[in-house]
C-alpha positions as a Markdown table, in Angstrom:
| # | Residue | x | y | z |
|---|---|---|---|---|
| 1 | Met | 23.0 | 20.2 | -8.1 |
| 2 | Lys | 25.6 | 22.9 | -8.6 |
| 3 | Phe | 24.4 | 26.1 | -10.3 |
| 4 | Pro | 24.6 | 27.5 | -12.8 |
| 5 | Ala | 24.0 | 24.6 | -15.1 |
| 6 | Tyr | 24.1 | 25.0 | -18.9 |
| 7 | Arg | 21.9 | 23.2 | -21.4 |
| 8 | Lys | 20.7 | 23.6 | -25.0 |
| 9 | Tyr | 18.1 | 22.0 | -27.2 |
| 10 | Thr | 19.4 | 19.2 | -29.4 |
| 11 | Asn | 18.4 | 21.4 | -32.4 |
| 12 | Arg | 20.6 | 24.1 | -30.9 |
| 13 | Arg | 17.9 | 26.8 | -31.3 |
| 14 | Ser | 17.9 | 27.7 | -27.6 |
| 15 | Leu | 20.6 | 27.8 | -24.9 |
| 16 | Phe | 19.8 | 27.9 | -21.2 |
| 17 | Lys | 21.7 | 29.1 | -18.1 |
| 18 | Ile | 19.9 | 27.5 | -15.2 |
| 19 | Thr | 20.6 | 29.5 | -12.1 |
| 20 | Ser | 18.3 | 27.7 | -9.6 |
| 21 | Tyr | 15.5 | 25.2 | -9.4 |
| 22 | Gln | 13.1 | 28.1 | -10.1 |
| 23 | Arg | 15.0 | 30.3 | -12.6 |
| 24 | Phe | 16.8 | 30.2 | -15.9 |
| 25 | Gln | 18.0 | 32.5 | -18.7 |
| 26 | Glu | 17.3 | 31.6 | -22.3 |
| 27 | Ile | 18.8 | 32.7 | -25.6 |
| 28 | Lys | 16.6 | 31.9 | -28.5 |
| 29 | Leu | 18.3 | 31.7 | -31.9 |
| 30 | Thr | 16.3 | 32.4 | -35.0 |
| 31 | Gly | 18.3 | 32.6 | -38.2 |
| 32 | Ser | 20.8 | 35.4 | -37.7 |
| 33 | Lys | 18.7 | 36.9 | -34.8 |
| 34 | Ser | 19.0 | 36.0 | -31.1 |
| 35 | Glu | 16.8 | 37.1 | -28.2 |
| 36 | Phe | 17.5 | 36.9 | -24.5 |
| 37 | Phe | 14.9 | 36.1 | -21.8 |
| 38 | Tyr | 14.7 | 35.7 | -18.0 |
| 39 | Phe | 12.3 | 33.0 | -16.8 |
| 40 | Glu | 11.0 | 32.3 | -13.3 |
| 41 | Ala | 9.0 | 29.2 | -12.6 |
| 42 | Lys | 5.8 | 30.1 | -10.7 |
| 43 | Val | 3.7 | 27.0 | -11.3 |
| 44 | His | 4.5 | 23.3 | -11.0 |
| 45 | Pro | 4.8 | 22.6 | -14.8 |
| 46 | Asp | 7.5 | 25.3 | -15.1 |
| 47 | Arg | 9.4 | 23.7 | -12.2 |
| 48 | Ile | 9.1 | 20.3 | -14.0 |
| 49 | Leu | 10.5 | 21.9 | -17.2 |
| 50 | Ile | 13.6 | 23.0 | -15.2 |
| 51 | Gln | 14.0 | 19.6 | -13.6 |
| 52 | Asp | 13.7 | 18.0 | -17.1 |
| 53 | Met | 16.5 | 20.3 | -18.3 |
| 54 | Leu | 18.7 | 19.4 | -15.4 |
| 55 | Asp | 18.0 | 15.7 | -15.8 |
| 56 | Met | 18.3 | 15.9 | -19.7 |
| 57 | Lys | 15.1 | 14.0 | -19.9 |
| 58 | Asp | 13.8 | 12.5 | -23.2 |
| 59 | Asp | 16.8 | 13.4 | -25.3 |
| 60 | His | 15.7 | 17.0 | -25.8 |
| 61 | Trp | 18.7 | 18.5 | -24.1 |
| 62 | Glu | 22.5 | 18.6 | -24.5 |
| 63 | Ile | 25.1 | 20.0 | -22.1 |
| 64 | Ser | 26.3 | 23.4 | -23.0 |
| 65 | Ser | 28.9 | 25.6 | -21.3 |
| 66 | Ala | 29.4 | 29.0 | -19.8 |
| 67 | Glu | 31.6 | 30.0 | -22.8 |
| 68 | Glu | 29.0 | 29.0 | -25.4 |
| 69 | Phe | 26.2 | 30.8 | -23.5 |
| 70 | Asp | 28.3 | 33.9 | -22.9 |
| 71 | Leu | 29.3 | 34.1 | -26.6 |
| 72 | Glu | 25.7 | 34.0 | -27.7 |
| 73 | Arg | 24.7 | 36.4 | -25.0 |
| 74 | Lys | 27.1 | 39.0 | -26.3 |
| 75 | Lys | 25.5 | 38.7 | -29.7 |
| 76 | Thr | 22.1 | 39.7 | -28.2 |
| 77 | Glu | 23.7 | 42.9 | -27.0 |
| 78 | Glu | 25.0 | 44.0 | -30.4 |
C-alpha cells in the first residue's frame, strides 16, 4: 500500500487522509462547518477501521483525492 491514501464516506460527511496503517487525518463536515482531527490507532479495532478504509469494505467508503482533501482542509483553517 502506498501512503497517503484518500477516502471519504459515501455520504461525503467525512474525508480521510490515511498516512499509515496506524494513522489518519479526518475532516468532518457538518452543514457549513468543518472540523479537523488527527487519529492514531492504539487498539486493534482502530487498526481494523483503517484497514477497512483502505480495502473500501462494505460500501461505506469512496476514493477521494489529495486535491479534495486539501481544499476542505483549507476551509477548516478559515
